C-alpha positions in Angstrom: 0.0 0.0 0.0 1.3 3.5 -0.9 1.7 6.3 1.6 -0.3 9.5 1.2 2.7 11.4 -0.1 3.4 8.6 -2.7 -0.2 8.7 -3.8 0.0 12.4 -4.3 3.1 12.1 -6.4 1.5 9.3 -8.5 -1.6 11.5 -9.0 0.6 14.5 -10.1 2.6 12.4 -12.6 -0.5 10.8 -14.0 -2.3 14.0 -14.5 0.8 15.5 -16.2 0.8 12.5 -18.6 -2.9 12.9 -19.4 -2.5 16.7 -19.7 0.3 16.2 -22.2 -2.0 14.0 -24.3 -4.8 16.7 -24.1 -2.3 19.3 -25.1 -1.0 17.2 -28.0 -4.6 16.6 -29.3 -5.4 20.4 -29.0 -2.2 21.2 -30.8 -2.9 18.8 -33.6 -6.4 20.3 -34.0 -4.9 23.8 -34.2 -2.3 22.7 -36.8 -5.0 21.0 -38.9 -6.9 24.3 -39.1 -3.7 26.3 -40.0 -2.8 23.8 -42.7 -6.3 23.8 -44.2 -6.5 27.6 -44.5 -2.9 27.8 -45.8 -3.4 25.1 -48.5 -6.6 26.4 -49.8 -5.4 30.0 -49.8 -2.2 29.1 -51.6 -4.0 26.9 -54.0 -6.4 29.7 -55.1 -3.8 32.5 -54.9 -1.1 30.8 -57.0 -3.6 29.3 -59.5 -2.5 29.9 -63.1 -5.1 31.4 -65.5 -5.2 28.2 -67.6 -5.9 25.9 -64.7 -9.2 24.0 -64.4 -11.1 25.7 -61.7 -13.5 22.8 -61.3 -10.6 20.4 -60.6 -9.2 22.8 -58.0 -12.6 23.1 -56.3 -13.0 19.3 -56.2 -9.5 18.8 -54.8 -10.1 21.6 -52.3 -13.4 20.2 -51.2 -11.8 16.7 -50.6 -8.9 18.3 -48.7 -11.3 20.3 -46.6 -13.5 17.2 -45.8 -10.4 15.2 -44.9 -9.1 18.0 -42.6 -12.5 18.4 -41.1 -12.6 14.7 -40.3 -9.1 14.8 -38.8 -10.0 17.8 -36.7 -13.1 16.0 -35.4 -11.0 13.0 -34.6 -8.5 15.1 -32.6 -11.2 16.9 -30.7 -13.0 13.6 -29.9 -9.7 12.2 -28.5 -9.2 15.4 -26.5 -12.7 15.0 -25.0 -12.0 11.4 -24.0 -8.7 12.4 -22.4 -10.5 15.1 -20.5 -13.0 12.6 -19.2 -10.0 10.4 -18.1 -8.4 13.4 -16.4 -11.6 14.1 -14.4 -11.7 10.5 -13.2 -8.1 10.5 -12.2 -8.5 13.7 -10.2 -11.6 12.3 -8.4 -10.4 8.7 -7.8 -6.6 8.4 -7.9 -6.0 9.1 -4.2 -8.5 6.3 -3.2 -7.7 3.6 -5.7 -4.7 2.3 -7.7 -6.9 0.8 -10.4 -5.9 1.7 -13.9 -2.7 3.4 -12.8 -1.0 5.2 -15.7 -3.6 3.8 -18.1 -3.6 6.2 -21.0 -6.1 4.4 -23.2 -8.7 7.0 -23.9 -11.4 4.4 -24.6 -11.2 2.9 -21.1 -14.8 3.6 -20.2 -14.2 2.5 -16.5 -12.2 5.7 -16.2 -15.0 8.0 -17.1 -17.2 9.7 -14.5 -21.0 9.8 -15.1 -22.3 12.9 -16.9 -24.3 15.6 -15.1 -27.5 13.5 -15.2 -25.6 10.7 -13.6 -25.8 8.6 -16.8 -22.8 6.7 -18.1 -21.0 8.4 -20.9 -20.7 7.0 -24.4 -17.9 7.4 -26.9 -18.8 10.5 -29.0 -19.0 9.9 -32.7 -16.6 11.8 -34.9 -19.5 12.9 -37.1 -21.2 14.5 -34.1 -18.0 16.2 -33.0 -17.5 17.5 -36.6 -20.9 19.3 -36.3 -20.2 21.1 -33.0 -20.2 24.8 -32.6 -16.4 24.9 -32.6 -15.8 23.2 -35.9 -18.9 24.0 -38.0 -18.3 27.8 -38.2 -14.8 27.2 -39.6 -15.5 24.4 -42.1 -19.0 25.2 -43.3 -18.1 28.6 -44.8 -15.1 27.2 -46.5 -17.1 24.3 -48.0 -19.9 26.7 -49.1 -17.3 29.0 -50.7 -15.7 26.1 -52.6 -19.1 24.9 -53.8 -20.1 28.4 -54.9 -16.8 28.7 -56.8 -17.4 25.3 -58.4 -21.0 26.2 -59.5 -19.8 29.7 -60.7 -17.1 28.0 -62.8 -19.9 26.2 -64.7 -21.8 29.4 -65.3 -18.7 31.0 -66.8 -18.0 27.9 -68.9 -21.4 27.9 -70.6 
């Protein structure tokens, strides 16, 4: 059995590990957003006059959807690590179960939600349509679709 001081040290080390995972997921999400905006801006800015606008729009739309999915994945993982963090803060001093377990899908390390119901793994699709991601990706997608449709009007 661990002493009180040892348990406190274990708690601090474990929450540092989980916090580093949360930070890494948040950083990945931030980098995804930066890369998306940069790639699309450079693609349209450096576009030669003879380039097929429809092809660029389709490629940009696919890139945007892929980045949106990746961003949703990283935010989902960040949420799972936050749930784990809450559990460790609440329970580590009283139990040694799941010590240093960094598996974000370990549902035994999630506290019940506010309604005292067990939590379920959030779907990436649901995370993609949250108020943090939708305002960024939806205008970009609408703009790309508008440019695609407009390229057909100019072509005819």
